C-alpha positions in Angstrom: 0.1 -0.1 0.2 2.8 2.5 0.8 4.2 2.2 -2.7 0.9 2.5 -4.1 0.5 5.7 -2.1 3.7 7.3 -3.2 3.0 6.6 -6.5 -0.7 7.8 -6.3 1.4 11.1 -4.9 3.8 11.3 -7.3 1.8 11.1 -10.3 -0.9 13.4 -9.3 2.0 16.1 -9.7 2.5 14.6 -13.6 5.6 12.7 -12.6 5.6 9.1 -13.6 8.0 6.9 -11.7 9.3 3.7 -12.6 9.5 1.1 -9.8 12.3 -1.4 -8.8 11.3 -4.4 -6.1 14.2 -6.0 -4.4 12.4 -8.7 -2.6 14.1 -12.3 -2.5 17.6 -10.8 -2.0 17.4 -8.7 -5.5 18.4 -6.0 -4.1 21.8 -5.1 -6.1 20.2 -6.0 -9.3 17.2 -3.5 -8.3 20.0 -0.8 -7.9 21.6 -1.5 -10.6 18.6 -1.4 -12.9 17.8 1.8 -11.0 20.8 3.4 -11.6 21.5 2.7 -14.9 18.1 5.2 -15.5 20.2 8.0 -14.2 17.1 9.0 -12.2 16.8 12.6 -10.8 15.8 11.4 -7.3 15.3 7.7 -5.7 12.6 7.0 -3.2 14.1 4.1 -1.2 11.7 2.2 1.3 13.4 -0.2 3.8 15.7 -0.9 6.5 18.7 0.2 7.6 20.6 -2.1 5.1 18.4 -1.5 2.3 18.8 2.1 2.6 22.4 2.2 3.3 22.9 0.2 0.4 20.8 2.6 -1.9 22.7 5.9 -0.3 26.2 4.4 -1.4 25.1 3.4 -4.3 24.0 7.0 -5.5 26.4 9.0 -3.4 28.8 9.9 -6.2 25.8 11.2 -8.6 23.4 13.7 -8.8 20.4 11.9 -8.0 17.9 13.3 -4.6 17.3 10.2 -2.2 14.3 10.4 -0.4 13.7 7.8 2.5 10.8 6.2 3.9 12.1 3.8 7.0 
């Protein structure tokens, strides 16, 4: 439900996101696929490990990071 709420809020403002889900230990693949798109912003939802992995992956980019714990 949280993803649906975020998508609804974002698309309501004319922004159409791409969603990368990282279930089942597929976080590295999801991060790589997302990073390859060179997004302006990444919204990451998860625990400390997920947030840290995404932050580290994008720290050398101009991508803004929004965190939802």
